[in-house]
PAZAPA-4460 file (N, C-alpha, C; in steps of 0.05 Angstrom, whole numbers, plus 32768, in hexadecimal, padded with zeros to 4 digits):
% residues 289
    n_x    n_y    n_z   ca_x   ca_y   ca_z    c_x    c_y    c_z   seq   type   mol
   8AD7   8767   87E0   8ACF   8767   87FC   8AB2   8772   87FF     1      M     A
   8AA3   8765   8810   8A87   876E   8815   8A87   8780   882D     2      V     A
   8A7A   8797   882B   8A79   87AA   8841   8A6B   879E   8858     3      S     A
   8A6F   87A9   8870   8A62   879E   8888   8A44   879F   8886     4      D     A
   8A39   87B5   887A   8A1C   87B7   8877   8A11   87A2   8864     5      G     A
   8A1E   879F   884D   8A14   878C   8839   8A17   876F   8842     6      R     A
   8A29   876A   8853   8A2D   874E   885D   8A14   8744   886A     7      R     A
   8A04   8756   8876   89EC   874E   8885   89D2   874F   8874     8      W     A
   89D4   8756   885B   89BC   875A   884B   89AD   873F   8846     9      V     A
   89BC   872B   883C   89AF   8712   8836   89A4   8704   8850    10      L     A
   89B4   8703   8866   89A8   86F9   887F   8990   8708   8888    11      P     A
   8990   8723   8885   8979   8733   888C   8961   872C   887B    12      S     A
   8966   8729   8861   8950   8721   884E   8944   8707   8856    13      F     A
   8954   86F2   885B   894A   86D8   8861   893C   86D7   887D    14      L     A
   8948   86E5   8891   893C   86E5   88AB   8922   86F4   88AB    15      T     A
   8921   870B   889D   8908   871A   889B   88F2   8709   888E    16      S     A
   88F9   86FA   8879   88E5   86E9   886B   88DA   86D4   887E    17      A     A
   88EC   86C7   888D   88E3   86B1   889F   88D1   86BD   88B5    18      V     A
   88D9   86D3   88C1   88C9   86DF   88D6   88AE   86E9   88CB    19      L     A
   88AE   86F5   88B3   8895   86FE   88A7   8883   86E7   88A0    20      A     A
   888F   86D0   8899   887F   86B9   8893   886F   86B0   88AB    21      G     A
   8879   86B4   88C3   8869   86AE   88DB   8853   86C2   88E1    22      G     A
   8854   86D9   88D5   8840   86ED   88DB   8824   86E5   88D3    23      N     A
   8821   86D7   88BC   8807   86CF   88B3   87FA   86BB   88C7    24      A     A
   880B   86AA   88D2   8801   8697   88E7   87F9   86A6   8900    25      V     A
   880A   86BA   8908   8803   86CA   891F   87E9   86DA   891B    26      G     A
   87E6   86E6   8904   87CE   86F5   88FE   87B5   86E3   88FE    27      I     A
   87B9   86CB   88F5   87A2   86B8   88F4   8798   86B2   8911    28      R     A
   87AB   86AE   8923   87A3   86AA   893F   8798   86C4   894B    29      F     A
   87A4   86DA   8945   879A   86F4   8950   877E   86FB   8946    30      S     A
   8778   86F6   892D   875E   86FC   8922   8748   86EB   892C    31      N     A
   874E   86D5   8939   8739   86C5   8945   872C   86D2   895D    32      R     A
   873A   86E5   8969   872F   86F3   8980   872D   8711   897D    33      E     A
   873F   871D   896E   8740   873A   896C   8736   8743   8951    34      L     A
   8728   875A   8950   8720   8766   8937   8739   876E   8927    35      A     A
   8737   876C   890C   874F   876F   88FC   875E   8789   88FF    36      P     A
   8750   87A0   88FC   875E   87B9   88FE   8768   87BF   891A    37      L     A
   8758   87B6   892E   8760   87B9   894A   8779   87A8   894F    38      W     A
   8779   8790   8945   8790   877E   8949   87A9   8789   893C    39      G     A
   87A6   8794   8923   87BD   879F   8915   87C7   87B9   8923    40      A     A
   87B4   87CA   892C   87BC   87E2   8939   87CA   87DC   8954    41      G     A
   87C0   87C8   8962   87CC   87C0   897B   87E9   87B5   8976    42      L     A
   87EB   87A6   8961   8806   879A   895A   881A   87B0   8954    43      R     A
   8813   87C2   8941   8827   87D6   8939   882A   87EC   894E    44      F     A
   8815   87F1   895E   8818   8804   8974   882C   87FB   8988    45      G     A
   882A   87E1   8990   883D   87D7   89A4   8859   87D6   8998    46      A     A
   885C   87CD   897F   8876   87CC   8973   8882   87E8   8970    47      A     A
   8871   87FC   8969   887B   8817   8966   8885   8823   8981    48      G     A
   8876   881D   8996   887E   8827   89B1   8899   881B   89B9    49      V     A
   889C   8801   89B4   88B5   87F3   89BB   88CD   87FF   89AB    50      L     A
   88C8   8804   8992   88DE   8810   8981   88E4   882D   8989    51      L     A
   88D0   883C   8991   88D5   8857   899A   88E5   8857   89B4    52      L     A
   88E1   8843   89C5   88F1   8840   89DD   890E   883A   89D6    53      I     A
   8912   8829   89C2   892D   8823   89B8   893A   883C   89AD    54      V     A
   892B   884C   899E   8935   8865   8993   893F   8877   89A9    55      V     A
   892E   8879   89BF   8935   888B   89D5   894D   8881   89E4    56      A     A
   894E   8867   89EA   8964   885B   89F9   897F   885E   89EA    57      V     A
   897E   8858   89D0   8997   8859   89C0   899C   8875   89B6    58      L     A
   898A   8887   89BB   898D   88A3   89B2   8991   88A5   8994    59      R     A
   8981   8896   8985   8983   8896   8968   8978   88B0   895E    60      L     A
   8983   88BB   8949   897A   88D5   893F   895F   88D3   8931    61      P     A
   894E   88E7   8936   8934   88E8   892A   8936   88F9   8910    62      L     A
   8924   88F5   88FD   8924   8904   88E4   8921   8922   88EA    63      P     A
   892A   8933   88D9   8928   8950   88DC   891C   895B   88C2    64      R     A
   890A   896E   88C6   88FF   897C   88AF   88F0   896A   889C    65      G     A
   88F8   896C   8882   88EA   895D   886E   88F0   893F   8870    66      R     A
   8905   8938   8880   890B   891B   8883   88F5   890C   8891    67      A     A
   88E3   891A   889F   88CC   890D   88AC   88B9   8901   8897    68      W     A
   88B9   890C   887F   88A5   8903   886B   88A9   88E5   8865    69      A     A
   88C2   88DB   8864   88C6   88BF   885E   88B9   88AC   8872    70      G     A
   88C0   88AD   888C   88B4   889C   889F   8895   889F   88A1    71      P     A
   888B   88B7   889E   886E   88BC   889F   8860   88AE   8888    72      V     A
   886A   88B2   8870   885E   88A4   8859   8861   8886   885B    73      V     A
   8878   887D   8865   887C   8861   886A   8867   8855   887D    74      Y     A
   8861   8863   8892   884D   885A   88A5   8831   8859   8898    75      G     A
   882A   886E   8889   8810   886F   887C   880D   8859   8867    76      V     A
   8821   8857   8855   881F   8844   883F   8821   8827   8849    77      L     A
   8836   8821   8859   883C   8805   8860   882A   87FB   8876    78      N     A
   882A   8808   888D   881C   87FD   88A5   87FF   8804   88A6    79      F     A
   87F7   881C   889C   87DB   8823   889D   87CC   8819   8885    80      A     A
   87D2   8824   886D   87C3   881C   8855   87C8   87FF   884D    81      A     A
   87E2   87F7   884C   87E8   87DC   8842   87DC   87C6   8853    82      G     A
   87DE   87C8   886E   87D4   87B4   887F   87B6   87B5   8883    83      F     A
   87AA   87CD   8883   878D   87D0   8885   8780   87C3   886D    84      A     A
   878B   87C8   8855   877F   87BC   883D   8783   879D   883D    85      L     A
   879A   8794   8846   879F   8777   8847   878D   8769   885B    86      A     A
   8789   8775   8872   8778   8769   8886   875B   8768   887C    87      Y     A
   8752   877D   886E   8737   877D   8863   8734   8767   884E    88      Y     A
   8748   8765   883C   8747   8751   8827   8746   8735   8832    89      A     A
   8756   8730   8847   8757   8715   8853   873D   870D   8861    90      L     A
   872B   871F   8866   8711   8718   8871   86FF   870C   885C    91      Q     A
   8706   870F   8843   86F4   8707   882D   8701   86F3   8819    92      H     A
   871A   86EC   881D   8726   86DA   880A   8739   86C6   8818    93      M     A
   873E   86B0   880B   8750   869B   8815   876C   86A7   8818    94      H     A
   877A   869F   882E   8795   86A9   8833   87A8   86A3   881C    95      A     A
   87A5   868B   8810   87B7   8684   87FA   87B3   8696   87E2    96      G     A
   879A   869C   87DC   8795   86AE   87C6   87A0   86CA   87CB    97      F     A
   879D   86D3   87E4   87A8   86EE   87EB   87C7   86EE   87E9    98      A     A
   87D3   86D8   87F1   87F0   86D6   87EF   87F9   86D6   87D2    99      Q     A
   87E9   86CA   87C1   87F0   86CA   87A5   87F0   86E6   879A   100      T     A
   87DC   86F6   87A2   87DB   8712   8799   87F4   8721   87A4   101      L     A
   87FB   871C   87BD   8812   872A   87C8   882C   8722   87BB   102      L     A
   882C   870B   87AD   8844   8703   879E   8849   8716   8786   103      A     A
   8835   8727   8780   8839   873A   876B   884A   8752   8774   104      L     A
   884F   8754   878E   885D   876C   8798   8878   8771   878B   105      V     A
   8889   875C   8787   88A3   8761   8779   88A0   876D   875D   106      P     A
   888C   8762   874E   8888   876C   8733   887D   8789   8734   107      L     A
   886A   878E   8746   8860   87AA   8749   8876   87BD   8751   108      I     A
   8887   87B3   8764   889D   87C4   876D   88B0   87CB   8757   109      T     A
   88B6   87B7   8746   88C8   87BB   872F   88BC   87D0   871C   110      L     A
   88A2   87CD   8716   8895   87DF   8704   8894   87FC   870F   111      L     A
   888E   87FE   8729   888E   8819   8736   88A9   8825   8736   112      L     A
   88BE   8814   873C   88D9   881F   873D   88E2   8828   8721   113      A     A
   88DA   881A   870D   88E0   8822   86F1   88D2   883C   86EA   114      V     A
   88B8   883D   86F0   88A8   8855   86EA   88B2   886E   86F9   115      L     A
   88BD   886A   8711   88C6   8880   8721   88E4   8885   871D   116      E     A
   88F0   8878   8709   890C   887D   8702   8920   8873   8715   117      G     A
   8919   8860   8726   892B   8856   873A   893B   883D   8730   118      Q     A
   892F   882E   871E   893D   8816   8713   8938   8813   86F6   119      E     A
   8947   8801   86EA   8942   87FA   86CE   8934   87DF   86CC   120      R     A
   8924   87DC   86B7   8916   87C3   86B4   8929   87AD   86A9   121      L     A
   892E   8799   86BA   8941   8783   86B3   8931   876A   86AE   122      R     A
   8937   875C   8698   8928   8743   8691   892A   872E   86A7   123      P     A
   8941   872C   86B5   8944   8717   86CA   8932   871D   86E2   124      M     A
   892E   8737   86E8   891C   873E   86FE   88FF   8736   86F7   125      S     A
   88F6   873B   86DF   88DB   8734   86D7   88D9   8715   86D7   126      V     A
   88ED   8707   86CC   88EC   86EA   86CB   88EB   86DE   86E7   127      A     A
   88FB   86E9   86F9   88FB   86DF   8714   88E1   86E3   8722   128      G     A
   88D5   86FB   871E   88BB   8701   872A   88A5   86EE   8721   129      T     A
   88A4   86EA   8706   888F   86D9   86FB   8893   86BC   8704   130      L     A
   88AC   86B3   8706   88B2   8698   870F   88A9   8694   872C   131      L     A
   88B0   86A7   873D   88A8   86A6   8759   888A   86A8   875D   132      A     A
   887D   86B9   874D   8860   86BC   874E   8853   86A2   8746   133      F     A
   885D   8695   8732   8853   867B   872A   8855   8666   8740   134      G     A
   886B   8668   874F   886F   8656   8766   885A   865A   877C   135      G     A
   8854   8673   8782   8840   8679   8796   8824   8670   878D   136      V     A
   881F   8673   8773   8805   8669   8768   8803   864B   876C   137      V     A
   8818   863D   8765   8818   861F   8769   8815   8618   8786   138      V     A
   8823   8627   8798   8822   8621   87B4   8806   8625   87C0   139      M     A
   87FA   863C   87BA   87E1   8643   87C7   87CA   8632   87BD   140      S     A
   87C7   8631   87A3   87B0   8622   8797   8797   8627   87A7   141      R     A
   8791   8641   87AB   877B   8649   87BD   8760   8642   87B0   142      A     A
   8750   8633   87BF   8735   862C   87B5   8722   8643   87B8   143      P     A
   8716   864C   87A2   8704   8662   87A3   86E7   8657   87A5   144      L     A
   86E1   864D   87BD   86C7   8641   87C2   86B1   8657   87C2   145      D     A
   86B8   866F   87CA   86A5   8685   87CB   86AF   869C   87B9   146      E     A
   869C   86AB   87AD   86A5   86C2   879D   86B2   86D7   87AE   147      P     A
   86C7   86E3   87A3   86D6   86F7   87B1   86CB   8713   87AA   148      I     A
   86C3   8723   87BD   86B9   873D   87B7   86CE   874E   87A8   149      P     A
   86C5   875E   8796   86D7   876E   8786   86E6   8781   8798   150      L     A
   86DA   878B   87AD   86E7   879D   87BF   86FF   8790   87CD   151      T     A
   86FB   8776   87D4   8711   8767   87E2   8728   8763   87CF   152      A     A
   8722   875C   87B6   8737   8758   87A2   8746   8772   879D   153      L     A
   8738   8788   879A   8745   87A1   8796   8755   87A9   87AF   154      L     A
   874B   87A2   87C6   875A   87A9   87DF   8775   8799   87E0   155      A     A
   8774   8780   87D8   878D   8770   87D8   87A1   877B   87C4   156      A     A
   8797   8782   87AD   87A9   878E   8799   87B4   87A9   87A2   157      L     A
   87A3   87B9   87AE   87AC   87D3   87B8   87C0   87D0   87CF   158      A     A
   87BD   87BB   87DF   87D0   87B5   87F4   87EC   87AF   87E8   159      S     A
   87EB   879F   87D3   8804   8798   87C5   8812   87B1   87BA   160      A     A
   8802   87C3   87AF   880D   87DC   87A4   8819   87ED   87BA   161      V     A
   880C   87EE   87D2   8816   87FD   87E8   8831   87F2   87F2   162      C     A
   8833   87D8   87F4   884C   87CB   87FD   8862   87D0   87E8   163      L     A
   885B   87CE   87CF   886F   87D3   87BA   8879   87F0   87BA   164      A     A
   8866   8803   87BC   886E   881F   87BC   887E   8826   87D5   165      Q     A
   8879   8818   87EB   8888   881C   8804   88A5   8815   87FF   166      T     A
   88AA   87FE   87F2   88C6   87F6   87EC   88D4   880B   87DB   167      A     A
   88C7   8815   87C7   88D3   882A   87B6   88D8   8843   87C6   168      V     A
   88C6   884A   87D7   88C9   8863   87E7   88E1   8860   87FA   169      L     A
   88E3   884A   8809   88F8   8847   881C   8913   8847   880E   170      I     A
   8915   883C   87F6   892E   883B   87E8   8938   8857   87E1   171      H     A
   8926   886B   87E1   892E   8886   87DD   8939   8894   87F6   172      R     A
   8938   8885   880D   8941   8890   8826   8959   8880   8830   173      L     A
   8970   8881   8823   8987   8870   8829   8992   8875   8845   174      P     A
   898D   888D   8850   8999   8893   886A   8985   888F   8881   175      N     A
   896D   8885   887A   8958   8881   888F   8961   886A   88A1   176      A     A
   8960   886F   88BB   8968   885A   88CE   8951   8846   88D0   177      H     A
   8956   882C   88CE   8940   8819   88CE   892F   8818   88E7   178      P     A
   893C   881D   88FF   892D   881D   8918   891C   8836   891A   179      V     A
   8928   884D   8915   8919   8866   8918   8902   8867   8904   180      T     A
   8908   885F   88EB   88F3   8860   88D6   88DC   884E   88DD   181      T     A
   88E1   8836   88E7   88CC   8824   88EE   88BD   882D   8907   182      N     A
   88CB   8839   891A   88BE   8843   8932   88A9   8858   892B   183      A     A
   88B1   886B   891B   889F   8881   8912   8888   8875   8901   184      I     A
   8890   8864   88ED   887C   8859   88DB   8868   8848   88E9   185      G     A
   8870   8837   88FB   885D   8826   8909   884B   8836   891B   186      M     A
   8856   884A   8929   8845   885B   893A   8830   8869   892A   187      A     A
   8837   8875   8914   8824   8882   8903   8810   886F   88F7   188      I     A
   8819   8858   88ED   8807   8844   88E2   87F4   883A   88F7   189      G     A
   87FD   8835   890F   87EC   882B   8925   87D6   883F   892B   190      A     A
   87DD   8859   892C   87CA   886E   8932   87B4   886E   891D   191      A     A
   87BB   886C   8904   87A7   886C   88EE   8796   8853   88F0   192      I     A
   87A2   883B   88F5   8793   8823   88F6   877F   8823   890E   193      L     A
   8787   882D   8924   8775   882F   893C   875F   8843   8937   194      L     A
   8765   8859   892A   8750   886C   8924   873C   8860   8910   195      A     A
   8746   8852   88FD   8735   8845   88E9   8724   8830   88F7   196      W     A
   8730   8821   890A   8721   880D   8919   870A   8819   8929   197      S     A
   870F   8830   8935   86FB   883E   8944   86E4   8848   8932   198      A     A
   86EB   8852   891B   86D7   885C   8908   86C4   8846   88FF   199      V     A
   86CF   882E   88F9   86BE   8818   88F0   86B0   8809   8907   200      V     A
   86B6   8811   8920   86A9   8805   8937   86B2   87EA   8940   201      G     A
   86CC   87E4   893C   86D6   87CB   8945   86D7   87CA   8964   202      E     A
   86D5   87B2   896F   86D7   87AE   898C   86F4   87AF   8995   203      S     A
   86FA   87C0   89A8   8715   87C2   89B3   8717   87B2   89CC   204      W     A
   871B   8798   89CA   871D   8787   89E2   8739   877C   89E4   205      Q     A
   8742   8779   89FE   875C   876E   8A03   875C   8750   89FD   206      A     A
   8772   8745   89F4   8772   8728   89EF   876D   8718   8A09   207      P     A
   875E   8703   8A06   8758   86F2   8A1D   8765   86D6   8A1B   208      Q     A
   876B   86CE   8A03   8776   86B3   89FE   8795   86B4   89FF   209      L     A
   87A1   869F   8A09   87BE   869D   8A0A   87C9   869D   89EE   210      T     A
   87BC   868F   89DC   87C5   868D   89C0   87C6   86A9   89B3   211      A     A
   87B3   86BA   89BA   87B3   86D5   89AF   87CA   86E6   89B9   212      T     A
   87D0   86E3   89D3   87E6   86F2   89DF   8801   86E8   89D2   213      W     A
   8804   86CE   89CE   881C   86C4   89C2   881E   86CE   89A5   214      V     A
   8808   86CE   8997   8808   86D8   897B   8810   86F5   897A   215      A     A
   8805   8706   898C   880B   8722   898C   8828   8727   8994   216      L     A
   8832   8717   89A7   884E   871A   89AE   8860   8715   8996   217      A     A
   8859   8700   8987   8869   86FA   896F   8867   8711   895A   218      Y     A
   884E   8719   8956   8849   872E   8941   8856   8748   8948   219      L     A
   8858   874F   8962   8864   8769   896A   8882   8768   8968   220      V     A
   888F   8754   8973   88AC   8754   8975   88B9   8749   895C   221      V     A
   88B9   872E   8958   88C7   8725   893F   88B7   872C   8926   222      P     A
   889C   872B   8927   888C   872F   890F   888B   874C   8905   223      G     A
   888F   875F   8917   888E   877B   890E   88A9   8788   8911   224      S     A
   88B4   8789   8929   88CE   8796   892E   88E4   8788   891E   225      I     A
   88E5   876D   8921   88FA   875E   8912   88F7   875F   88F4   226      G     A
   88DF   875A   88EA   88DA   8759   88CE   88E0   8773   88C0   227      V     A
   88D5   8789   88CA   88D7   87A2   88BB   88F2   87B0   88BF   228      F     A
   88FF   87AD   88D6   891A   87B8   88D9   892D   87A9   88C6   229      V     A
   892B   878F   88C5   893C   8780   88B3   8936   8786   8896   230      L     A
   891D   878A   888F   8915   8790   8874   8921   87AB   886B   231      Y     A
   8921   87BF   887D   892C   87D9   8876   894A   87D7   8873   232      L     A
   8957   87C5   8881   8974   87C0   887D   8979   87B6   8861   233      I     A
   8968   87A4   8858   896A   8799   883D   8966   87AF   8828   234      V     A
   8952   87C0   882D   894C   87D6   881A   8962   87EB   8818   235      L     A
   8973   87EC   882C   8989   8800   882B   899E   87F7   8818   236      R     A
   899F   87DD   8811   89B5   87D3   8800   89AB   87C6   87E6   237      H     A
   8992   87BD   87E5   8988   87B1   87CD   8974   87C4   87BF   238      W     A
   8972   87C2   87A4   895C   87D0   8797   8941   87C8   87A1   239      P     A
   892D   87DA   87A0   8913   87D4   87AB   8906   87BB   879F   240      A     A
   8909   87B7   8784   88FD   87A0   8778   890A   8786   8781   241      S     A
   8924   8787   8787   8932   876F   8790   8929   8768   87AD   242      R     A
   8928   877C   87BE   8920   8778   87DA   8903   876E   87DC   243      A     A
   88F2   8776   87C9   88D6   876F   87C9   88D1   8751   87C5   244      A     A
   88E6   8742   87BD   88E3   8725   87B9   88DD   8717   87D4   245      Y     A
   88E0   8725   87EA   88D9   871A   8804   88BB   8712   8804   246      I     A
   88AB   8720   87F4   888E   871A   87F4   8887   8700   87E6   247      M     A
   889A   86F4   87D7   8894   86DA   87CB   88A1   86C4   87DB   248      V     A
   88B3   86CB   87ED   88BF   86B7   87FF   88AC   86B2   8817   249      V     A
   889F   86C7   8820   888E   86C5   8838   8878   86B0   8836   250      I     A
   8869   86AE   881F   8854   8699   881E   885F   867D   8822   251      P     A
   8877   8678   8817   8883   865D   881A   8889   8657   8837   252      F     A
   8893   866B   8846   8899   8667   8862   887F   8664   8872   253      V     A
   886B   8674   886A   8851   8673   8878   8844   8657   8876   254      T     A
   8845   864C   885F   8839   8631   885B   8847   861C   886D   255      V     A
   8861   861D   886E   8870   860A   887F   8869   860E   889C   256      L     A
   8869   8627   88A5   8862   862D   88C1   8845   8625   88C8   257      L     A
   8833   862A   88B5   8817   8623   88BA   8814   8605   88BD   258      S     A
   8823   85F6   88AD   8821   85D9   88AE   882B   85CF   88CA   259      A     A
   883F   85DD   88D5   884A   85D6   88EE   8839   85DF   8906   260      W     A
   8830   85F8   8905   8823   8604   891C   8804   8603   891A   261      L     A
   87FA   8602   8902   87DC   8603   88FF   87D1   85EB   88F1   262      D     A
   87E1   85D5   88EE   87D7   85BC   88E3   87CC   85BE   88C7   263      D     A
   87D8   85CF   88B7   87D0   85D0   889B   87DF   85BB   888B   264      E     A
   87D2   85AC   887A   87DF   8596   886C   87F3   85A0   8857   265      P     A
   880A   8593   8855   881D   8599   8840   8817   8588   8828   266      L     A
   8817   8594   8811   8812   8586   87F8   882A   8588   87E5   267      Q     A
   8829   8576   87D1   883F   8576   87BD   8841   8592   87AF   268      A     A
   882A   859E   87AB   882A   85B8   879E   8839   85CD   87AE   269      A     A
   8839   85CA   87C9   8847   85DD   87DA   8865   85DB   87D5   270      V     A
   886F   85C2   87D4   888B   85BE   87D0   8894   85C6   87B4   271      L     A
   8884   85C0   87A0   888B   85C8   8785   888A   85E6   8782   272      M     A
   8876   85F2   878D   8874   8610   878C   888B   861D   879B   273      G     A
   8892   8611   87B2   88A8   861C   87C1   88C2   861C   87B1   274      G     A
   88C7   8607   87A2   88DF   8606   8792   88DF   861C   877C   275      L     A
   88C7   8621   8771   88C5   8636   875D   88CA   8651   8769   276      L     A
   88C0   8655   8782   88C4   866E   8790   88E2   8673   8795   277      V     A
   88EF   865E   879F   890C   8661   87A4   891B   8667   878A   278      I     A
   8914   8659   8774   8921   865E   875B   891C   867A   8751   279      A     A
   8903   8684   8754   88FC   869F   874C   890B   86B4   875B   280      G     A
   890E   86B0   8776   891C   86C3   8786   893A   86C3   877F   281      V     A
   8945   86AC   8779   8961   86AA   8771   8966   86B9   8757   282      Y     A
   8954   86B4   8743   8957   86C0   8729   8954   86DE   872A   283      V     A
   893F   86E7   8738   8939   8704   8738   8947   8714   874D   284      G     A
   894D   8708   8764   8957   8719   877A   8974   8712   8782   285      A     A
   897B   86F8   8783   8995   86F0   878E   89AB   86ED   8779   286      L     A
   89A3   86E5   8761   89B7   86E0   874D   89C4   86FA   8743   287      R     A
   89DE   86FB   8743   89EC   8713   873A   89EA   8715   871B   288      R     A
   89E7   872E   8712   89E5   8732   86F5   89FF   872A   86E8   289      A     A
***
């Protein structure tokens, strides 16, 4: 018999991947009007406020004492550092190439979990990661028409490390409530992003275009609250390296949504790469040992 909690893990994994796949499209529309750090801070600030209201209404327990360290580090690593680095990298490189680098997250997560004594190195996990990574490479086929600055490349890799370490960290907090943890983490991450935005002198203007408002609404509710609450549910039941496979499913979803919403052409490489991604996720994350 499957426990009530575990029954929802796979649906949470798939739903989170689909919703997160729409984030890249939403960010693309948002970045056309809003400065990157300002847009990210606005997004997570609004999501954090909404979640804090939910915490207050439902009277969810807040962390006590040293338990605050988990949500705080989660906010700094995931929402502040991870997204700030990713937004910077995406200013200087093709989105497909950036997504290819993010496909390294499951492998980095596995290596960090092994180094930190949380998991054992399993051949099927490595095989699944490499297979899925190959699928993302085939899918993206990012044209490097312009040289990529070394700082942008390092920022993308550092973002992947932040996301991977976040998964390992959260897995050490089995009793952390997904709503409370995200409420605190997003609020802290938003504060850092907005402070960083002010330091670099970004323009803090309210959205004027309807498309920007729609994009922000999606990024705040399904794209932030939905994605990260569901992801923490997955992390409560799956090993960190297994849950991190969501990062190789997301590009596949993004490509399909972009073709539908942003008129990006679908190519045979996308379909072939998508099949490799699905096979890799099955081998490394879904297939029982």
